[in-house]
MDAnalysis code that builds the backbone (N, CA, C; Angstrom):
import MDAnalysis as mda
import numpy as np

u = mda.Universe.empty(264, n_residues=88, atom_resindex=np.repeat(np.arange(88), 3), trajectory=True)
u.add_TopologyAttr("name", ["N", "CA", "C"] * 88)
u.add_TopologyAttr("resid", np.arange(1, 89))
u.add_TopologyAttr("resname", ["MET", "ASN", "ARG", "VAL", "LYS", "TRP", "LYS", "GLY", "PRO", "TYR", "ILE", "GLU", "ASN", "ASN", "LEU", "LEU", "LYS", "ASP", "VAL", "LYS", "SER", "THR", "LYS", "LEU", "MET", "SER", "LYS", "SER", "THR", "VAL", "GLN", "THR", "ILE", "SER", "LYS", "ASN", "SER", "ILE", "ILE", "LEU", "PRO", "SER", "PHE", "THR", "GLU", "LEU", "SER", "PHE", "ARG", "VAL", "TYR", "ASN", "GLY", "LYS", "THR", "PHE", "THR", "ILE", "VAL", "LYS", "ILE", "THR", "ASP", "GLU", "MET", "ILE", "GLY", "HIS", "LYS", "LEU", "GLY", "GLU", "PHE", "VAL", "PRO", "THR", "ARG", "THR", "GLN", "PHE", "PHE", "TYR", "LYS", "LYS", "SER", "LYS", "ASN", "LYS"])
u.atoms.positions = np.array([
    [62.150, -104.848, 46.984],
    [62.327, -103.747, 46.081],
    [60.854, -103.912, 45.277],
    [60.319, -102.488, 44.695],
    [59.026, -103.057, 43.975],
    [59.477, -103.274, 42.686],
    [58.121, -103.893, 41.988],
    [57.548, -104.333, 40.630],
    [57.858, -102.631, 39.862],
    [58.279, -102.753, 38.549],
    [57.993, -101.343, 37.546],
    [56.045, -101.129, 37.181],
    [56.277, -99.754, 37.420],
    [54.401, -100.012, 37.335],
    [54.472, -99.981, 35.645],
    [54.940, -99.841, 35.118],
    [54.730, -99.883, 33.267],
    [54.491, -101.934, 33.130],
    [55.332, -102.725, 33.915],
    [54.695, -103.535, 33.482],
    [53.296, -104.222, 34.517],
    [52.646, -103.735, 35.740],
    [51.522, -104.023, 35.766],
    [51.565, -105.021, 37.197],
    [50.930, -105.084, 37.659],
    [50.947, -106.448, 38.990],
    [51.726, -107.829, 38.853],
    [51.760, -108.374, 38.884],
    [52.597, -109.667, 38.828],
    [51.082, -110.866, 38.660],
    [50.743, -111.300, 38.006],
    [50.082, -112.724, 38.650],
    [49.929, -113.883, 37.863],
    [50.287, -115.366, 37.957],
    [50.506, -116.125, 37.485],
    [49.214, -116.215, 36.398],
    [49.487, -116.737, 35.334],
    [48.557, -117.067, 34.522],
    [47.407, -118.018, 34.648],
    [48.061, -119.276, 34.940],
    [47.502, -120.879, 35.927],
    [46.080, -120.285, 37.159],
    [47.107, -119.305, 38.131],
    [45.901, -118.323, 38.636],
    [44.656, -117.867, 38.331],
    [44.903, -117.036, 37.193],
    [43.690, -116.251, 36.866],
    [42.788, -116.641, 36.377],
    [43.157, -118.064, 35.610],
    [42.498, -119.213, 35.322],
    [41.576, -119.691, 36.395],
    [42.203, -120.226, 37.357],
    [41.427, -121.372, 38.491],
    [40.283, -120.502, 38.436],
    [40.711, -118.473, 38.868],
    [40.179, -117.548, 39.532],
    [37.947, -117.521, 39.153],
    [38.780, -117.511, 37.357],
    [37.318, -117.472, 36.153],
    [36.452, -118.835, 36.896],
    [37.501, -119.550, 36.316],
    [36.690, -121.328, 36.233],
    [35.976, -121.338, 38.296],
    [36.767, -120.553, 38.935],
    [35.942, -121.222, 40.337],
    [34.161, -120.218, 40.587],
    [34.406, -118.851, 39.619],
    [33.793, -117.796, 40.126],
    [32.698, -118.343, 38.762],
    [32.956, -119.250, 37.639],
    [31.846, -119.863, 36.691],
    [30.942, -120.829, 37.303],
    [31.735, -121.881, 37.878],
    [31.430, -122.740, 39.098],
    [30.968, -122.596, 39.879],
    [31.022, -121.470, 40.308],
    [30.371, -120.782, 41.952],
    [31.413, -121.951, 43.246],
    [32.404, -122.153, 42.603],
    [32.916, -122.421, 44.105],
    [33.654, -121.893, 44.530],
    [33.968, -121.828, 46.301],
    [34.918, -120.797, 46.421],
    [35.828, -121.218, 47.275],
    [36.764, -122.440, 46.526],
    [38.099, -122.445, 47.168],
    [38.972, -122.278, 45.995],
    [40.937, -121.303, 45.714],
    [41.234, -122.177, 44.466],
    [42.801, -122.298, 45.153],
    [43.152, -123.620, 44.358],
    [44.747, -124.283, 45.263],
    [45.930, -123.273, 44.446],
    [46.452, -123.629, 45.352],
    [47.320, -122.265, 44.024],
    [48.928, -123.180, 45.305],
    [50.372, -122.561, 44.202],
    [51.614, -122.319, 44.478],
    [52.291, -121.244, 44.437],
    [51.317, -120.334, 43.760],
    [52.084, -119.331, 43.362],
    [52.412, -117.596, 44.853],
    [53.525, -117.843, 45.405],
    [53.021, -117.011, 46.456],
    [53.481, -115.723, 46.695],
    [53.805, -115.734, 45.092],
    [54.401, -114.230, 44.907],
    [53.358, -113.776, 43.530],
    [52.152, -114.165, 43.575],
    [51.065, -113.149, 42.757],
    [49.982, -112.519, 43.299],
    [49.762, -111.486, 43.696],
    [49.651, -110.305, 43.612],
    [47.664, -110.304, 43.494],
    [47.236, -109.831, 44.681],
    [46.246, -109.888, 45.314],
    [45.282, -108.563, 44.457],
    [44.419, -109.052, 43.139],
    [43.300, -108.785, 42.964],
    [42.143, -108.220, 43.605],
    [41.434, -107.277, 43.166],
    [39.812, -106.494, 44.322],
    [38.484, -108.049, 43.919],
    [39.045, -108.404, 42.380],
    [38.113, -109.305, 42.118],
    [38.529, -111.025, 42.494],
    [39.590, -111.171, 43.122],
    [39.577, -112.620, 44.672],
    [38.512, -111.778, 45.302],
    [37.671, -111.086, 46.201],
    [37.561, -111.525, 47.513],
    [36.288, -112.085, 46.864],
    [36.374, -112.471, 48.516],
    [35.458, -113.069, 49.453],
    [35.215, -114.438, 48.260],
    [37.194, -114.619, 47.920],
    [36.772, -115.956, 47.836],
    [38.299, -116.723, 48.763],
    [38.160, -117.640, 48.636],
    [39.631, -118.871, 49.569],
    [40.301, -119.492, 48.891],
    [41.692, -118.916, 49.379],
    [42.591, -119.688, 48.323],
    [43.146, -120.734, 49.355],
    [44.188, -122.073, 48.915],
    [44.825, -123.215, 49.681],
    [46.095, -122.245, 48.984],
    [47.430, -122.151, 50.167],
    [47.917, -121.267, 49.924],
    [49.265, -122.517, 49.900],
    [50.131, -122.833, 48.932],
    [50.691, -123.991, 49.619],
    [52.605, -123.562, 50.208],
    [52.728, -123.638, 51.413],
    [53.571, -123.324, 51.851],
    [54.664, -123.384, 52.477],
    [55.152, -124.633, 51.812],
    [56.581, -125.598, 51.414],
    [56.124, -126.978, 51.928],
    [55.473, -127.336, 53.072],
    [54.158, -127.950, 53.143],
    [53.176, -128.786, 53.381],
    [52.733, -128.034, 53.389],
    [51.046, -127.911, 53.712],
    [50.438, -127.136, 52.542],
    [48.889, -127.419, 52.109],
    [48.173, -126.064, 51.834],
    [47.408, -125.153, 52.992],
    [47.492, -123.424, 53.371],
    [47.440, -122.796, 54.310],
    [46.193, -122.804, 53.377],
    [44.886, -122.224, 54.584],
    [43.247, -122.130, 53.746],
    [43.738, -120.355, 54.065],
    [43.899, -119.393, 53.198],
    [43.569, -117.848, 53.510],
    [42.368, -116.985, 52.662],
    [41.062, -116.432, 53.416],
    [40.145, -116.307, 53.313],
    [41.034, -114.680, 52.524],
    [40.175, -113.846, 51.739],
    [40.667, -112.833, 50.843],
    [39.559, -112.035, 51.300],
    [40.181, -110.614, 52.374],
    [39.299, -109.668, 52.051],
    [39.656, -107.922, 51.608],
    [39.373, -107.533, 51.551],
    [38.957, -105.704, 50.945],
    [40.943, -105.522, 51.202],
    [40.963, -105.771, 52.913],
    [42.831, -104.758, 53.023],
    [43.465, -105.466, 52.173],
    [43.421, -106.919, 52.272],
    [44.953, -107.917, 51.597],
    [44.830, -107.827, 50.052],
    [43.980, -106.139, 49.415],
    [43.581, -106.217, 47.986],
    [45.233, -105.111, 48.560],
    [46.530, -106.182, 47.250],
    [47.616, -105.115, 46.270],
    [48.924, -105.670, 47.203],
    [48.457, -106.893, 48.452],
    [49.490, -107.278, 48.808],
    [49.283, -108.610, 48.258],
    [50.908, -109.631, 49.053],
    [51.049, -110.928, 47.425],
    [50.260, -112.240, 48.595],
    [50.248, -113.083, 47.653],
    [49.495, -114.352, 49.027],
    [50.267, -114.264, 49.749],
    [51.861, -114.851, 49.643],
    [52.242, -115.477, 50.445],
    [52.764, -114.496, 51.517],
    [52.093, -113.264, 51.505],
    [52.087, -112.873, 53.280],
    [51.352, -113.425, 54.469],
    [50.360, -113.440, 54.079],
    [49.591, -113.965, 54.559],
    [49.025, -115.945, 54.701],
    [50.476, -115.962, 54.384],
    [50.522, -117.845, 54.697],
    [52.363, -118.289, 55.766],
    [52.037, -118.248, 56.947],
    [53.591, -118.276, 57.650],
    [53.853, -120.002, 56.971],
    [55.409, -119.973, 56.988],
    [56.232, -120.756, 56.748],
    [57.367, -121.244, 57.100],
    [57.620, -121.155, 58.336],
    [58.196, -121.537, 59.675],
    [57.249, -121.505, 60.836],
    [57.699, -122.515, 61.641],
    [57.002, -122.810, 62.943],
    [58.049, -122.190, 63.901],
    [57.124, -122.384, 65.239],
    [57.827, -121.665, 66.459],
    [58.473, -122.165, 66.754],
    [59.850, -122.331, 67.587],
    [60.201, -123.320, 68.174],
    [59.752, -122.927, 69.795],
    [60.704, -123.376, 70.260],
    [60.193, -123.978, 72.137],
    [61.465, -124.874, 72.257],
    [62.036, -124.532, 73.500],
    [62.320, -125.538, 74.149],
    [61.920, -126.623, 75.193],
    [62.617, -127.643, 75.062],
    [61.377, -129.031, 76.103],
    [62.022, -128.418, 77.084],
    [61.036, -128.875, 77.892],
    [61.228, -128.504, 79.387],
    [61.903, -130.507, 80.030],
    [62.413, -129.818, 80.669],
    [63.789, -131.305, 81.360],
    [63.120, -131.643, 82.277],
    [63.141, -132.890, 83.208],
    [62.617, -133.045, 84.160],
    [63.629, -132.775, 85.131],
    [63.402, -132.656, 86.151],
    [64.599, -132.137, 87.951],
    [65.100, -133.539, 88.087],
    [66.203, -133.581, 87.935],
    [66.711, -134.978, 88.483],
    [67.512, -135.468, 89.947],
])
């Protein structure tokens, strides 16, 4: 379900403060746990460390990612593999 247009995009306030401070200090990574925040054009050329529930995953923001959410680029589940059994 989409968010109402008159409300505007959802971005966590702490995330905006962190992005502004990293641009001033010329750092390149921002650490966040907000996967539901929308990527803005001002986030390009930055890399985010997004929490997937276990570890922080690095996501480099490009122009094609604008308008999507941060959580779309962070895998939260691992692939399942069957263990091979030895022939007896």
